[in-house]
C-alpha positions in Angstrom: 76.9 -9.0 1.9 76.6 -10.9 5.1 78.3 -8.1 7.0 75.9 -5.6 5.6 73.1 -7.6 6.5 74.2 -7.7 10.1 74.5 -4.0 10.2 71.0 -3.4 8.8 69.7 -5.8 11.4 71.4 -4.0 14.4 70.2 -0.6 12.9 66.6 -1.8 12.9 66.8 -3.2 16.4 68.2 0.1 17.7 65.5 2.1 15.9 62.8 -0.2 17.4 64.3 0.1 20.9 64.4 3.9 20.7 60.8 4.2 19.7 58.5 5.2 22.5 54.9 4.3 22.1 52.7 7.3 23.1 51.0 6.7 26.4 47.5 8.1 27.0 45.4 8.3 30.0 43.0 5.5 30.6 39.5 5.9 29.4 37.6 8.2 31.7 40.7 9.6 33.4 41.8 13.2 33.3 45.1 14.4 34.8 44.5 18.1 34.3 44.2 19.7 37.8 41.0 21.3 38.8 42.7 24.1 40.8 45.8 25.1 42.9 46.5 24.4 46.5 49.6 26.3 47.9 50.9 25.0 51.3 53.2 27.3 53.3 55.2 25.2 55.8 57.3 26.2 58.7 60.8 27.1 58.0 62.1 23.9 59.8 60.8 22.0 56.7 60.0 18.4 56.1 61.5 15.6 58.2 60.4 16.4 61.6 58.2 13.3 61.9 55.8 15.6 63.8 53.5 18.6 62.8 55.1 19.5 59.5 55.2 15.9 58.1 51.6 15.4 59.3 50.4 18.3 57.3 52.2 17.2 54.3 50.9 13.8 54.5 47.3 15.1 54.9 47.7 17.2 51.7 49.2 14.2 49.8 46.3 12.0 50.9 43.8 14.6 49.7 45.5 14.6 46.3 44.7 10.9 45.9 41.0 11.7 45.9 40.9 15.1 44.3 42.8 16.4 41.3 44.6 19.5 42.2 47.9 21.0 41.6 50.0 21.4 44.9 52.9 23.8 45.6 54.8 23.6 48.8 56.6 26.7 50.1 59.4 26.0 52.6 60.9 29.4 53.3 64.3 30.1 54.8 62.7 32.0 57.7 59.4 33.1 59.2 60.0 36.5 57.7 60.5 35.1 54.1 57.4 32.9 54.5 55.3 36.0 55.5 56.6 37.9 52.6 55.7 35.1 50.1 52.2 34.9 51.5 51.7 38.8 51.0 53.3 38.7 47.5 51.4 35.8 46.3 48.1 37.2 47.5 48.7 40.4 45.7 50.2 39.1 42.4 47.9 36.1 41.6 44.3 36.8 40.5 43.5 33.2 39.8 41.8 32.0 43.1 43.6 29.1 44.9 43.4 27.6 48.3 46.3 28.4 50.6 47.1 26.2 53.6 49.0 28.1 56.2 50.7 25.6 58.7 51.6 27.0 62.0 51.0 29.7 64.6 54.1 31.6 63.5 52.3 32.9 60.4 49.3 34.1 62.2 50.5 37.8 62.2 51.1 37.6 58.5 47.5 36.4 57.9 46.1 39.2 60.1 48.3 41.7 58.3 46.3 41.0 55.2 43.2 42.5 56.9 40.9 40.2 55.0 42.2 41.3 51.5 42.7 37.8 50.1 42.1 38.7 46.3 39.7 35.8 45.9 42.0 33.2 47.4 40.8 31.1 50.5 43.1 30.5 53.5 43.1 27.5 56.0 45.3 28.4 59.1 46.2 25.4 60.8 47.2 25.6 64.5 46.8 29.4 64.5 44.3 32.0 65.5 43.6 34.7 63.0 41.3 37.7 62.9 37.9 36.6 61.5 37.3 37.5 57.9 35.5 36.0 54.9 37.6 33.5 53.2 39.8 32.7 56.4 39.3 29.5 58.4 41.4 29.3 61.6 41.3 25.7 62.7 43.1 24.9 66.0 43.3 22.0 68.4 42.5 21.8 72.0 45.0 19.4 73.5 44.5 19.8 77.2 42.3 16.6 77.5 44.7 14.2 75.7 47.6 15.7 77.5 45.9 15.1 80.8 45.3 11.4 79.9 48.9 11.2 78.8 50.2 12.6 82.1 47.9 10.5 84.2 48.6 7.1 82.7 52.4 7.7 82.2 52.9 8.9 85.8 51.6 5.5 87.2 54.6 3.7 85.7 56.9 5.1 88.3 56.3 5.3 92.0 56.2 8.9 93.1 56.7 10.0 89.5 58.6 13.3 88.9 57.7 14.9 85.7 58.9 17.9 83.5 58.2 19.2 80.2 60.8 20.3 77.4 59.4 22.8 74.9 60.8 24.3 71.7 60.4 27.6 73.4 58.2 29.4 75.8 55.2 29.7 73.4 51.7 30.5 74.6 50.2 27.9 72.3 52.0 25.1 74.2 50.5 26.2 77.6 47.4 24.0 77.3 49.6 20.9 76.7 51.5 21.5 79.7 48.7 22.5 82.1 46.8 19.4 81.0 49.8 17.2 81.4 50.8 18.6 84.8 47.2 18.1 86.1 47.1 14.6 84.9 50.4 13.7 86.7 49.2 15.4 89.9 45.9 13.5 89.8 47.9 10.3 89.4 49.9 11.1 92.6 53.0 12.5 90.9 54.7 15.9 91.0 55.9 18.2 88.4 58.9 20.3 88.9 59.9 22.2 85.8 59.3 23.6 82.3 62.4 23.8 80.2 63.0 25.5 76.9 65.4 24.9 74.1 65.4 28.4 72.4 63.6 31.6 72.5 62.0 31.2 69.3 60.7 28.6 66.6 64.3 27.4 66.0 63.7 25.2 69.2 61.7 22.8 67.2 64.8 21.8 65.1 67.4 21.5 67.7 67.7 17.8 68.7 71.4 18.0 69.8 70.4 20.8 72.2 67.4 18.6 73.4 69.7 15.7 73.9 72.1 17.6 76.1 69.4 19.2 78.3 67.5 15.9 78.9 70.7 14.2 79.8 71.3 16.8 82.5 67.8 16.3 83.8 67.4 12.5 84.0 68.7 12.4 87.7 65.8 14.8 88.7 62.9 13.5 86.6 61.4 10.2 85.5 58.8 11.4 82.9 59.2 14.1 80.2 56.7 15.6 78.0 58.4 16.4 74.6 56.8 19.6 73.3 59.6 20.2 70.8 58.3 18.4 67.6 61.5 17.7 65.6 63.7 18.1 68.5 61.9 15.3 70.3 64.5 13.0 68.6 67.1 14.4 71.0 64.8 14.1 74.1 64.0 10.4 73.4 67.4 9.4 72.4 68.8 10.7 75.5 66.4 8.6 77.6 67.2 5.6 75.6 70.9 6.2 76.5 70.1 6.6 80.2 71.1 3.8 82.5 67.8 4.2 84.4 64.3 3.6 83.0 62.9 7.0 82.1 59.9 7.8 80.0 58.8 10.4 77.3 55.6 11.5 75.7 55.6 12.4 72.0 53.5 15.0 70.1 51.6 15.7 66.9 52.2 12.2 65.4 52.8 8.7 66.8 56.5 8.9 67.9 56.7 5.6 69.7 59.0 4.3 67.0 61.7 6.7 68.3 62.0 4.6 71.4 59.5 1.7 71.8 60.7 1.2 75.3 60.9 4.7 76.3 57.9 6.5 74.8 54.6 5.9 76.7 52.4 7.3 73.8 51.9 10.4 71.8 49.4 13.3 71.8 48.1 13.3 68.3 46.0 15.8 66.2 44.0 14.6 63.3 45.1 17.1 60.5 44.3 14.8 57.5 40.7 14.8 57.8 40.3 18.4 58.2 42.6 19.2 55.2 40.6 16.9 53.0 37.4 18.5 54.1 38.4 22.0 53.4 39.9 21.1 50.1 36.5 19.7 49.2 34.9 22.9 50.4 37.0 25.1 48.2 36.4 22.7 45.2 32.6 23.0 45.7 32.6 26.8 46.5 31.4 26.1 50.2 34.4 27.3 52.1 33.5 27.6 55.8 35.0 30.8 57.1 35.5 31.4 61.0 37.5 30.3 63.9 37.1 26.8 65.1 38.6 24.3 67.6 38.9 20.6 67.6 38.8 18.5 70.6 39.1 15.1 72.1 35.3 15.0 72.5 34.9 15.5 68.8 37.5 12.8 68.0 40.0 15.1 66.6 42.8 14.6 69.3 43.8 11.6 71.1 46.5 10.0 73.2 47.9 7.1 71.1 49.4 4.5 73.2 52.7 2.7 72.7 51.5 -0.8 73.8 55.1 -1.9 74.4 55.0 0.3 77.5 51.3 1.0 78.3 49.2 -2.1 78.0 46.0 -0.5 79.0 44.4 2.7 77.6 42.1 5.2 79.3 38.7 3.9 80.4 35.4 5.9 79.8 35.6 7.5 83.2 39.1 8.8 82.7 38.1 10.2 79.2 35.1 11.8 80.5 37.0 13.4 83.3 39.5 14.8 80.9 36.8 16.2 78.6 35.1 17.8 81.5 38.3 19.3 83.0 39.2 20.6 79.5 35.9 22.3 79.2 36.4 24.0 82.6 39.9 25.0 81.5 38.7 26.8 78.5 35.6 28.2 80.2 34.9 31.7 79.0 36.9 31.5 75.8 35.2 32.1 72.4 35.4 28.8 70.5 33.1 27.0 68.2 33.3 23.2 67.6 34.3 22.6 64.2 31.6 20.7 62.1 32.8 19.3 58.7 30.6 20.3 55.8 31.5 17.0 54.1 32.0 13.3 55.2 35.5 12.7 56.4 36.6 9.1 55.5 
């Protein structure tokens, strides 16, 4: 009897342990998504600690405020990403918002010729033909690049500077031109523009970037890293250099890659715009058109690494950079983006 009693006791404990109480949402909470947001990312995928990761973080932060289902598409190539966009537009009749991240998909968006099947597209860092339902939002980075070059060049007497790019892409020219103008105005010189590849793969080649940078350290003191994920290699090569050299990061604060090497980073504020456009989609107020975001509007900046640069730009330098940027883009059609909703 005693043995049978113990068996019954153990059985009841097991039943109790396996029983799962039904969990229901707290009162007033609803976890059903209101709509879908699709995010087409560049083929290099997450982990670049630069453009791609910044877009991802912006979407995830927006999801903390608005209930929506999010689907991330990381294609194997630009071609497969372009194919997904066309196939999804033509096959899905339930309107969703599509965030297209990167200039490499601008042609794919233009090929649709405005036939978006009720979907709304936010093209980040790309310029598309203007259609209803398409917002092209891109960043003017000449001014913060000028400030970065001007301040960083003063760390070395007779500074010699160069830029290392993922590839020879037209959308990087404003970064390089602003940087070189800043270095020149600070009394330095620029002697080269170097490229890691002939296509977007240059943004995910840190080993190649390391080798190239190591070859250039005898000739240059300051490097502008315009290679997103490949900046890992640029900065690590400078950390391993026996002489003090400096680098400038891009898209996000990359100072952590080398606190005694990176002077700062030219940063674009993606998160606020992503949140604003998701709000617009939710309230059926989607703002179509082509827009640019600038230092003057507070959407770009040069974020200092205070371990290297103890003092940031004064008002006079900021105003000079803004004025010179306007002169640089003089004659180009561009409308300053104005958010429809308050960006926190």
